[in-house]
N, C-alpha and C positions, 0 to 999 in steps of 0.2 A: 355404530351410530355415534355422531358427534353433535354437540351443541355449541353455538357460537356466542361469545360475549365480547364486549368492547373493552380493550385495554386502555390505560390512562393515556397512551399515545394516539388513540383513535383507531388503532388496528384491531382486527379480530384475533382472539386467541381461542383455542379449542378445548372443550371439555369432552373427554372420551368416555363412553359408556361401554364397559366390558361385560355387560350382562347382569351383574349384581351390584358392583360398586362404581360410582362415577368418580373418576380420577381427574383432578385439575391441579396442575403444579402452579402454586402461587407464591412460593417462598424459596429462597436459595437453598435452604436446608433440605428441601424435598428433591432436588436434582440428583440424578445418578451421575457417577463420575467414571472416567474423566469427562469433563464438559467445558465447552467454550463459553465464557461469560463476557458480556459487553456491558459496561457501566454507562447508561444512557446520559446521566448528568455530565459525566466527563466528556463523553462523545460530543454532546451538544456544545459544551464549552470550547472544545478544541476546534470544532467546525466554525463557530462564531468568531473565534480568535483569528483563524486564518483568513476568513472572509474580510475581517476588519484590516488585517495586515496587508492583504493585496490592495485594498483601497488606499491605504496609507502610502504604499509604495508606488501607487499609480499604475498598476498593471492589472490585466485580466487574470482571473483564477480559472485554470483548467485542471481541476484536481484529478489525481490518478486514483483509480478504483481497484487496482490490483491487490491492495492490502486486504480489503474486506469482500469485494466481489458481490455485493448485494445492493439492490435498488434502494432499500430504505435508508441505508447509510449514505448513498450517493445523493439522495434528495436533501439530506442534512448538509452535505458538503457544498451543495449548490444553492443553499438557502431556499429550497423548495422549487427552484427553477430547473426544468429539464433541458438544460442547455449544454455548455461546454464540459466535456469529460475527456480523460485519457484512459485508454485500456491497454492491456498487454497481451490479450488473446482475442481471437475472432469470436470465440464463444461469449466472452464478455461483451464484445461489440454488439452481437446479436441480441443478447439479453437486455442491454440498456437501450438499444434502438427500439425493441418491442415495448419497453416501458415508456417510450416517448422522448428519450434524449435524442436531440437532433443535430448535435455538433460534436463529433467524436473523432479523436486522433488515436490511431492504432500505432503505438510508439515502439514498434519493433522493426528493425530493418526488414524490408519486404523480401519474402521468398517468391520466386516466380510461380511456384505451385499455388500460392495463396491469392494470386491475381483474380481468378474467377469469383471467389467469395468476396474479395474487396470490391469487385465490380458490382456484385449484387447489392452490397451495402451502399455503394455510391449511388445506385439507382433509387434506393429506398429511404436513405437518410438525407436530410437537407444538406449537410456537409459532412463528408467522411474523408478524413485525411490519412494518407499513408506516408511513410518515411523511407527514403532510399539513401544509399551511400556507395552504390556500385553501378557501373554502366549496364551490367547484365540485368539488374532489376528494372532499370529504365527501359531497356530493350523489350522486356516482357510486358511492361505497362503499355508502351507505345503500340506493340503488335496487337495486343488484345483490344485496346481502345480503337484502333483503326478498323479492326474486323467487326467490332460490335458498336461502332458509332458512339463512343463514350469519351468523356474527358475526366481525368483523375485529378484530385486535389492532392498536392505533393509538397512535403517538406524535405529539405536536404539535411541529413543527419551529420553533425559536426562533432569531432573529438576535441573536447576542451581539457583533456588531461587524464581521463580514466583509462584510455587506450584499450577499450573493449570493442567499440564500434564507432563508425563515423569517419568522415574525410578529415585529413590533416588540413587545417585552415591556412597553413603556410605553403601548401603545395600548389603547383600550377594545375594539377589534376582536379583539385577542388573547384577552382574557378571554371575550368572547362565543363565539369559536370553541372554546375549551377547554370552556366550559360545554355547548356543543352536543355535543361528543364525550362528555363525562361523562354526559349525560342520555340519549344514544341507546341504544336497546335492541339496536341492531345493531353497537355498538362496544364493545370492551373498551379503555377509555382507560387506557393504561399509564403515561403521564406525558409529560415534556417532554425534548427532545433538541436538542443544538446542536453546532456545529463551529467552533472558533476558527481558521479558516484565515488570519486576518490575522496569525497568529503567524509566517507565512513571510516577513513583511516585517521581522521583527526582525533585529538585527545580532549579538546575543549571547544567552547564556542568561539574563542578568539582565532584558533586555527581554522575553524569552519568559515569564519568571516573572511579570512584571507583566500580560501578556496572560492568562496562566493564572488569575491572581487575579481579573481582571475577568470572565473566562468563568465561573468558579465562583460569584462573588458575584452576577452577573446572573441565573444560573439559580436559585440558592437564594432570592433575593429574589422572583423571579417565581413560584416554587413557593409561597412564603409568601402572596403575593397571591391566588393561585388557591385555596389552602386557606382563606384568609380569606373567600372567596366560597362556601365549602361544597363545593368540588370536591376529589376525591381525586386526589392526585398520588403514585402508588406509586413511580415511578422518575424519577431525574434522570440523564440520560446526556450525557456531555461527551467531549471529547478530540481532540487532534491530537498527532502525535509531538513537535513542539517544546514544546507546553504541558505534556504529561505528563512529559517528561524534565526539565522545569524546576520544576514546581509543588512546593510544600513541604507542603501539607496540603489535604485535600478534605472537610471536614465538610459534611454534608448531601447529598453526591453519592453516587449508588448504583453507577454503572458508568462505565468509560472505554472509548474506542474508538480507540486509536491503531493505525496499520497500517504506516507506512513504517519504523518502528524495526526490523523484522525484517531488512530489507535495508540500510537507511540509504542514503546517497548523498552526492555532493559538496556538495549544497545543505545537508543537515543538518550536515555537517562545518563548512561556512563559518559557519553561524549558532550553532554551539556545542552542538548537540544530541548530538554524538558526536565521536570522533576518527576519522581515516582508517582506523586499524587495526580499527575496529568494522564497517566497510562490508563486507557479505557478498556483494554483487552487482557484477560487472564484465563488460566485454565484451572478449573476446580478439580481437586484430587483428594483421594482418601488414603490414609495410611493402611497398608495391608500387612506390614511387618515391623516390629520394633525390637531392637537388639541393643540394650543398654551397655553391655560390655564392650561393644564395638562402636558405641556412640553413633548408631546408624538406624535410619528408618527406610522402609521401602514403601513407595506409593504406587498407585495404579495409573499414573501418567508417565508413559514412556515416550520413546521417539515418535510413535504414531500419534501422540497427542501434543507434543511440544516441538517437534522437529529436532534435528541434531546440529543446529547452527551453533558454532563454538562461541559466538558472542564477542564482546569487546576485549579480547585477550591482550591487545596492545595497550589497553588502559589498566586492566586487572587480569594478570595471568591465571588467577584462581577464581575467575568469575563464575565458572560452572555453566549450567544450562538454564539459567533463569534466576529470578529473585523470589524467594519464598515469602509469602505474606499471609496474614490471617484471613480466615474464611469470610468474615462478615464486614470488616472495616478496612481490609487491605493494608494493615500496618506491617512493616517489615519484621520478620522474625530473626532477631540478631543471632549470628553464629550458625545458622542453618543454611547449608548450601546444597544445590543439586549437583552432585559430583559425577554421576554417570547415568546413562540411559541405555536400556535395551528396548526391544520392541514394545512391550506393554508394562515395563517396570522402570521406575525412577528411583535412584538411590540418593538419599539425603544424609549428609554427614553433619554432625554437630561439633562445634569447636570445644564444647564442654560437655558435662554430663547431660544425658537426655532428660528433658522435663518429664516427670512421672505422668503428666497429663497426656503426653504424646504416646498413644497406644493404638492398636488396630481400631479403625473407625473414626479416629481424629481426622478432621478435614482442614486442608490448607488451600490457598490458591497460589499458583506460580505465574509470575509475570515472565513471559518467554523472552529469550534474547532477541528474536526476530518475529514480530507479530504477523508479518505477511506470510511467512512459512508456517507458523503454528496455526494460524487461522485456516490455512489451506488443508490442514489435517482433519477439519471438522465439517460435517454436513449441515450443521445448524449452529446458530449462536443464541444463547439464552440472554435476553436483554433485561437488565435489572435497573431499578431505582432503589438505591440502598440495598435491602435484602429482598425486596419484592420483585418477582418475575413478572414483567409487564408485556413481554412480547417474545416471539421466536422468529428469527430471520434465517433464511436459507440462501447461502451464496451459490452463484453459478459455478458449475464444474466443467472441466474439459478445456480443449484448446481450439 
């Protein structure tokens, strides 16, 4: 049996009655480890900052939800409006559509086998956008749309330098594919879309600003080329967290799609997108072994709690697998590094003698290298203000 109470955020938390004792987690120290912790004050600050930044840059914000994958966080990203979102899986698309979000971009190049599910979402969501970069995907969309009397909303994916996906904007084939989308009676050609993921190779904000300028200029130039061919390009969509935090102006761009900024992480800190005090996601962990002679601690947060993202090794080859911070106020612990991970164990090495206070039962938090991957390791987030647990959020799972 459970009893409901209202949290400070207006959401219900549960008190569970296990026959004799009623257990209600209200403080960080009561959480079991490893556990995902979201700092609500920082989260709200990050969300408000990006909303303001989009307005200042004169663009619409279509935030990416792949970092957190939960409705509560998305509502903060959209200032309470169930409008524009970017998703990376169809499971996310369905979850957020069910929650009332009505303008969703599925920002992964379309597989022909995904067309039926995209068609269902197209029928149920006010606007559901897919992206393509290959004629085979366009063939699949047109064939299905013709058979089922449907019209798809489509962006053309453009490669602006990451070289992972997208058409080469300098190639004749790119113009040909855009023309096909423009002329198709079964397509609503919305425009062009890109992602400057190469910004994660930057070392600082100045380098990210250069990548951002290249991303912007590549897309504006390509749009002008298409318009010169008589094609309508209604929207130009760009964005990554490093580029959007660094860019100074965005003339000609209609929308941005950053996502990691809501949580941030150790990687974003290392390349200058934020400072450690901005990071809203961490993993709570407990020391399970202390070995003073080896200057080593073992904690219960392993690869299944932190992921094995190697982090910003191009900035700091010895960065390890995250930043160790204190349990209650998230202050960095000098000289303590996460040097290795196995499935359920993390190994922390100290640059000097172990503090005698660090013994089995001591708790830290670890700011992961990549919050998107670390968050995906957890089926719930413990939401805190200070040390008070005020809510529990559950991200959507699956693809």
